[in-house]
C-alpha positions in Angstrom: -5.4 -8.6 17.6 -6.2 -6.6 14.4 -4.2 -7.0 11.3 -4.4 -4.4 8.5 -2.7 -3.0 5.4 -1.7 0.6 4.9 -0.4 2.6 1.9 3.3 3.3 2.0 3.4 6.5 -0.1 6.7 7.4 -1.8 6.8 11.0 -3.1 7.5 11.6 -6.7 10.4 13.7 -8.0 10.5 17.3 -7.0 10.8 18.4 -10.7 7.5 17.5 -12.4 6.3 18.1 -16.0 4.5 21.3 -16.5 0.8 20.8 -16.0 1.1 17.6 -14.0 -0.6 17.2 -10.6 1.2 17.2 -7.2 0.8 13.4 -7.2 2.8 12.9 -10.4 5.4 10.2 -9.9 4.0 9.1 -6.5 4.2 5.4 -5.9 2.4 3.3 -3.3 3.2 -0.1 -1.9 1.3 -1.8 0.9 2.7 -2.3 4.4 1.5 -4.4 7.3 0.1 -3.0 10.6 -1.1 -4.7 13.7 -3.0 -3.5 16.9 -3.8 -5.1 20.2 -6.5 -2.5 21.1 -7.7 -1.0 17.8 -6.4 2.4 18.8 -2.6 2.1 18.7 -1.1 0.5 15.6 2.5 -0.6 14.9 4.4 -2.2 12.1 5.9 -5.6 13.0 8.8 -4.9 10.6 9.1 -1.1 9.9 8.9 -0.1 6.3 8.5 -3.7 5.0 6.6 -4.0 1.8 4.0 -6.7 2.5 2.6 -6.3 -1.1 4.9 -4.4 -3.5 3.5 -2.7 -6.5 4.3 -4.2 -9.9 7.3 -3.5 -12.1 7.4 -1.1 -15.0 4.6 -1.8 -17.5 2.5 -3.9 -15.1 -1.1 -3.0 -14.4 -0.2 -2.1 -10.8 3.2 -0.4 -11.4 2.0 2.9 -9.9 0.2 2.0 -6.8 -1.7 -0.4 -4.7 -4.3 0.9 -2.2 -5.5 -0.6 1.0 -9.1 -1.9 0.9 -12.0 -2.1 3.2 -12.8 -5.8 3.1 -11.3 -9.2 2.5 -12.4 -12.8 2.1 -10.4 -16.0 2.5 -11.7 -18.4 -0.1 -10.0 -21.8 0.0 -6.3 -21.1 -0.4 -6.8 -17.6 -1.8 -7.3 -14.2 0.0 -9.3 -11.6 -1.9 -9.0 -7.9 -0.9 -11.4 -5.2 -2.2 
């Protein structure tokens, strides 16, 4: 079984400030996906935020992005 994280992109508002990019207001949380064969993936709980971005003013209030590696060190899991 493979276990992974994926970005749950939520579009920003349709009305954007003049000069802003198409990604202005976009927010990203992380969801959980699993696969038994490495080809077909599914969400154990659809649209569940496994790791939610932070609240207003937090360093991660805009988005979290899935990473390419992780390490379990003692009781901690580090993702980068």
